[in-house]
C-alpha positions in Angstrom: 36.2 26.5 -16.0 32.4 28.6 -15.9 31.6 26.3 -12.8 34.3 27.6 -11.0 34.0 31.1 -11.3 30.3 30.4 -10.5 31.4 29.2 -7.6 34.0 31.7 -6.7 31.0 34.5 -7.3 29.3 32.4 -5.1 31.5 32.2 -2.3 32.0 36.4 -2.4 28.7 37.2 -2.0 28.0 34.6 0.8 31.1 36.0 2.3 29.6 39.6 1.6 26.1 39.1 3.4 27.6 39.4 7.1 29.6 42.3 6.1 26.3 43.9 4.6 24.6 42.8 8.0 26.5 44.2 10.3 26.9 48.2 8.3 25.0 50.6 10.9 21.3 51.1 9.7 21.1 54.8 9.3 18.8 55.7 12.1 17.5 54.5 15.4 14.6 56.4 17.7 15.8 56.4 21.8 12.6 56.4 23.8 14.3 54.6 26.9 17.6 54.3 28.9 17.5 50.8 27.5 17.5 51.6 24.0 20.8 53.6 24.0 23.3 50.7 24.1 22.1 48.9 20.8 21.7 52.8 19.0 24.5 54.3 19.7 26.3 50.5 18.6 24.4 50.4 15.5 23.2 53.7 14.4 24.4 56.7 13.0 21.4 59.1 12.9 19.8 58.7 16.5 16.6 60.6 17.7 16.1 61.3 21.2 12.5 62.7 22.2 10.6 62.9 25.8 11.6 60.6 28.6 13.2 60.4 31.7 16.4 59.4 32.7 16.5 56.9 35.8 17.7 58.3 39.2 21.6 58.1 39.3 22.0 57.0 35.7 23.7 58.5 33.1 22.6 58.8 29.6 25.6 57.7 28.2 26.8 58.6 25.1 30.0 57.9 24.6 32.2 55.8 22.1 29.7 57.2 19.3 30.0 55.8 15.6 32.3 58.1 13.7 30.0 60.6 11.8 26.8 60.2 14.1 24.2 62.7 14.3 22.2 62.8 17.7 19.3 65.2 17.6 17.1 66.0 21.2 13.3 66.4 19.8 11.5 67.1 22.8 12.0 67.1 26.8 14.5 65.1 28.6 14.2 64.5 32.5 16.2 62.8 35.2 15.5 61.2 38.0 16.4 62.4 41.4 19.5 61.1 43.4 22.3 62.8 45.3 25.2 61.5 43.0 28.3 63.2 41.2 26.8 62.5 37.8 26.8 63.2 35.1 23.7 63.3 33.5 24.9 63.4 30.1 27.7 62.1 28.5 29.1 62.4 24.9 32.3 61.3 23.2 33.5 60.4 19.5 34.7 61.9 16.5 32.9 63.6 13.9 29.9 64.0 16.2 27.3 66.4 16.3 24.5 66.6 18.9 21.9 69.1 18.2 19.1 70.2 19.9 15.9 70.5 17.8 13.8 74.1 18.6 11.8 73.6 21.5 13.6 70.7 22.9 14.8 71.0 26.3 17.7 69.2 28.7 15.6 69.9 31.7 17.8 69.3 35.1 15.3 70.2 37.5 18.3 71.9 39.4 15.8 73.1 42.7 15.8 69.3 43.4 19.8 69.7 44.9 19.9 73.8 45.5 20.9 74.4 48.8 23.0 77.5 48.3 26.3 75.2 48.9 26.8 73.9 45.0 29.7 72.0 44.8 31.1 72.9 48.6 29.2 70.6 50.7 25.1 70.1 51.3 23.8 67.5 49.1 26.0 65.6 46.5 25.4 67.6 42.9 25.3 65.8 39.8 27.4 67.7 36.7 25.3 68.1 33.9 26.7 67.6 30.6 30.1 65.8 30.3 31.5 66.4 26.7 35.0 64.8 26.8 37.3 63.0 24.2 35.3 64.7 21.1 37.3 65.3 18.0 36.4 67.2 15.3 32.6 67.7 16.7 29.5 69.8 17.5 27.2 70.4 19.7 24.1 73.3 18.4 21.3 74.8 19.5 21.0 72.7 23.0 19.0 74.2 25.6 20.0 73.1 29.6 17.7 74.5 32.0 17.9 74.5 35.9 21.3 72.6 36.0 22.1 71.1 39.7 25.6 72.6 39.5 28.1 72.8 36.3 26.2 72.8 32.9 29.2 71.6 30.5 32.5 69.9 31.1 34.7 70.4 28.2 37.8 68.2 28.4 40.2 66.4 26.4 38.6 67.5 23.2 40.1 68.6 20.0 38.3 71.1 17.5 34.7 71.2 19.0 32.5 74.0 18.3 29.5 74.8 20.4 27.1 77.1 18.6 23.6 79.0 19.9 23.4 77.0 23.1 20.6 78.5 26.2 21.9 77.8 29.8 18.4 79.1 31.7 19.1 78.8 35.4 17.4 81.8 36.4 15.3 80.2 39.1 18.5 79.1 41.2 18.6 83.0 41.8 15.6 82.8 44.1 16.6 82.7 47.6 20.2 82.3 46.0 19.8 78.5 46.3 21.7 77.8 43.0 25.6 78.1 43.2 28.3 76.6 41.3 26.5 76.7 38.3 29.6 77.1 35.9 28.1 77.2 32.3 31.2 76.1 30.4 34.4 74.6 32.1 37.2 74.2 29.7 40.3 72.2 30.6 43.1 70.3 29.0 41.6 71.0 25.1 42.8 72.1 21.7 40.3 74.3 19.9 37.5 75.0 21.3 34.9 77.4 19.8 32.2 78.3 21.8 29.6 81.1 19.8 26.3 82.2 20.3 25.5 81.1 23.6 22.7 82.8 25.9 23.7 82.1 29.8 21.7 82.6 33.0 23.3 81.7 36.1 25.1 81.8 39.1 28.8 81.3 38.5 31.5 81.5 35.7 30.3 82.0 32.2 33.0 80.4 31.0 36.1 79.1 32.7 39.0 78.1 30.9 41.2 76.1 33.5 43.5 74.7 31.5 43.9 74.4 26.9 44.9 75.7 23.9 43.3 77.6 20.7 39.9 78.6 23.1 37.2 81.6 21.2 34.3 82.5 23.3 32.3 85.1 20.6 29.3 87.0 20.6 27.8 85.2 23.7 25.3 87.0 26.4 26.3 86.7 30.4 23.6 87.3 32.8 23.7 86.5 37.1 27.0 85.0 37.1 30.8 85.4 38.3 31.7 86.8 34.5 34.0 85.6 31.8 37.0 83.8 33.0 40.7 82.6 32.5 41.2 80.1 35.5 41.5 79.0 38.5 44.8 78.2 36.6 47.0 76.3 38.7 47.0 73.2 41.4 45.6 70.3 38.1 47.1 68.2 36.2 47.5 70.5 33.0 48.1 74.2 34.2 48.9 76.4 31.2 46.1 78.4 29.3 47.7 79.7 26.1 45.5 81.3 22.7 42.4 82.3 24.1 39.9 85.4 22.5 36.8 86.1 24.1 34.8 88.8 21.8 32.2 90.7 20.9 29.8 89.5 24.0 28.0 91.0 26.8 28.2 90.7 30.6 25.2 91.7 32.9 24.2 91.9 36.6 26.9 89.7 37.1 29.6 89.7 40.4 32.6 90.5 38.1 32.9 91.3 34.0 35.9 89.8 32.7 38.2 87.7 34.9 41.4 86.2 35.1 42.5 84.1 38.4 45.5 82.2 39.4 45.8 79.9 42.2 48.3 80.8 45.3 51.3 78.9 45.3 51.0 76.8 42.3 52.5 76.9 39.0 51.7 76.7 35.4 51.5 80.1 32.8 48.7 82.1 31.2 49.6 83.6 28.1 48.3 84.8 24.8 44.7 86.2 26.1 42.6 88.8 24.4 39.6 90.3 25.3 38.0 92.4 23.1 34.4 94.3 22.5 33.3 93.6 25.6 30.0 95.3 27.3 29.4 95.6 31.1 26.4 96.6 32.7 25.3 96.2 36.6 28.5 94.8 37.6 28.2 94.5 41.2 31.6 93.5 42.5 34.6 94.6 39.9 34.6 95.2 36.1 37.7 94.0 35.4 39.3 91.8 37.9 42.9 89.7 37.7 44.2 88.1 40.8 47.3 85.9 41.8 46.1 85.1 45.1 43.2 83.1 44.4 42.0 80.2 46.5 38.5 78.9 46.4 35.8 81.9 48.2 39.1 82.8 50.2 41.6 84.9 48.2 45.0 85.3 50.2 45.7 89.0 49.3 49.0 88.1 49.0 50.2 87.4 45.1 52.5 84.6 44.1 54.5 84.4 41.2 54.0 80.9 40.0 51.7 81.4 37.1 52.7 84.5 35.1 50.0 86.3 33.1 52.1 87.3 30.2 50.5 88.7 26.4 47.3 90.0 27.8 45.3 92.1 25.2 42.3 94.1 26.9 40.4 96.3 24.0 37.3 97.8 24.0 35.8 96.9 27.2 33.1 99.3 28.2 30.2 99.5 30.6 29.1 100.1 34.0 29.3 99.0 37.8 27.4 99.6 40.8 28.1 102.1 43.1 29.8 99.8 45.4 31.7 97.8 43.2 35.6 98.4 41.9 35.9 99.5 38.4 39.1 97.5 38.1 41.3 95.3 40.4 44.7 93.8 39.5 46.8 91.8 41.9 49.9 90.9 40.4 52.9 89.1 42.3 56.2 91.3 41.3 57.4 90.5 37.7 54.9 87.9 36.8 52.9 90.6 34.9 54.1 91.3 31.8 53.5 92.5 27.9 50.5 94.0 28.4 48.4 95.9 26.0 45.2 97.8 26.9 43.4 100.2 25.0 39.4 101.8 24.9 38.7 100.5 28.4 35.9 102.8 29.9 34.3 101.7 32.9 32.2 103.9 34.6 30.6 104.2 38.2 31.8 102.9 41.6 35.2 103.1 42.9 38.5 104.0 41.0 40.4 101.4 40.2 43.0 99.3 42.9 45.8 98.0 40.8 49.3 96.4 42.2 52.5 95.7 39.8 50.5 96.0 36.6 52.3 96.4 33.9 52.4 100.4 32.8 50.0 102.0 30.6 47.6 99.7 31.7 45.9 99.3 35.1 
């Protein structure tokens, strides 16, 4: 009886040894692209220091182990190639991406910038793909000089992006930077972006589709404003439940913006802009248009993407002398249930509104 019990205990220990050997080690450090595959397979605490990702390759942090924290501690650079990217890609559940103080992800975008962005010229890589993340966070990252779009956020559930800096000021020189959107959001449910600081040359935020999106306490400079859209012409064409609050837009083409694509279908509903400060806006303080086409609006609105339950409150600031304070171009009966209050925009031309709900524009 004793011998049998001893053998059983021994067998149990032998069985357990491989399980122990397969368990993730607590931490590892990535110092070259060759370290990535092994680290993300075996570690839940990953540190990334100074190194250069080879040209044409992605820093592939997809399918991270549940509960993984990745901390950028140094300067991450990227080799040059004309391709679509992304330069960095992340996915997983309960994943936390952290930028340590002083760390930078440097795209050195000037190598690609040619004034054309994604509309021609050199083929340019998107920077950071946050796709398929669930119950995760991205905190404290600094992205510098993105070739084109910075963050592509797609197919995520419950993602927090906090205290992120995107610095594309160098793209202003000779108007070389273009399509350097800060945060593009699509097909996602539960995204909060808070405390971001953005200097760029396109939308600070562009919600193309998704639900329960929050953009809070952010600063945007040099771009095209804080946008819903463009909506329409994609696989997912619904935007619902967006709150944009307590944010500032300066030295930009537009302040706040909703754009739906001409001749398409979809919906924009339950959107709130609240506590927005505008300064030195050069084209339109508030712009809502249902005739959008990339680079060339038609001037004739279509009703396939109605804009309903829109609240704009306490939006205040200035536009330049040649700018329009408020521009609304809606199709007949395609914009409804709007509530505006505390909208005070000075400077520039008077408002230009067509088919705006009564008591708003």
